[in-house]
N, C-alpha and C positions, 0 to 999 in steps of 0.2 A: 504494500500500500504506500503510495507516494504522499508525503506530507507537504503541506504548504510551507513556503519559506517565510511567510509573514507571521510575526508574533501577534498574539491576541491576549487580552487581559481577562482573567477569570477571578471571581470571588467565590471561595469555597467555605461554606458555613455549616453550623449545627451538626457537628460530628456526633455519631452515636456514642454513648457512654460505654467505655470498655476497660477502664483502668489505665489506659494509655493517656499521657498528658498531651492534650491537644489544645491549641489556641481556640478562641471563640470564632475566629475567621482567619483564612489565609488568602492573601492576594498573590497571584502568580502570573508571570508572563510566560506563555508557552505556545507551542504550535497548535495544540488542540486539547480537548478535555483530558484525554488519556495521558498526554505529556504533562499537563498540570498536576494531575493526581499522582503521577509517578514522582514528581519533585516532592510533594507533600509526604508521600510514603517514605521516601529515602531519608528525609529529615526527621520525621516524628515517629515512624514505626519501622526502622531499618531491619529489625529482626522478626517482624511479624506482619500481620495483615493490617492495612489501613482501616481504621473505623469508617463505617459508611457515612459519607457526608449527607446531610439533609438537603443541601442545595448547592448546585454548581451553576453559576451564572456567568455568561460572557457579558462584560460591561466595559465601558470606556474607563480609562484610568481616573478621570475626573469623577465619574459616578461611583467608583469604588472608594475614592477618598471621601466623598460625601457620606458614604455608608459607614465607614470604619473610623473616620476621623482624619483630619487634615495633617497628618504627620509628614515630615520631610523624607519622602521616599526617593527623592531625586527624580530622574526621568527613567521610567521603567522600560528600557530598550534592550535589556539583556535577559535571556531566558533564566527563570528562577523565581524563588519566593521573594517577595518584597520585604525588606527589613528597613525600619526607620534609621536614618542617619543620626548618630548621637553627637551633638555638639558639645555636651558637658558630661563626659563619661564619669 
């Protein structure tokens, strides 16, 4: 299966409770939904199955920031999970 080379922004929320520590939401830049979910699994459940998300939405970066808070994510132009920049560690 050929993937598009264009990155898309996804908001993944409401993970099923399983004992695995999951954030309330993950914003991810990826090629498609499966690519986005694989990033989240690699980070939060590397040795097991990813808890089932309640929602996976493709949204604009602006819409995602409106939903989860206007943190300084920089410009999400690289594949991966968005993490806020820390100006005062």
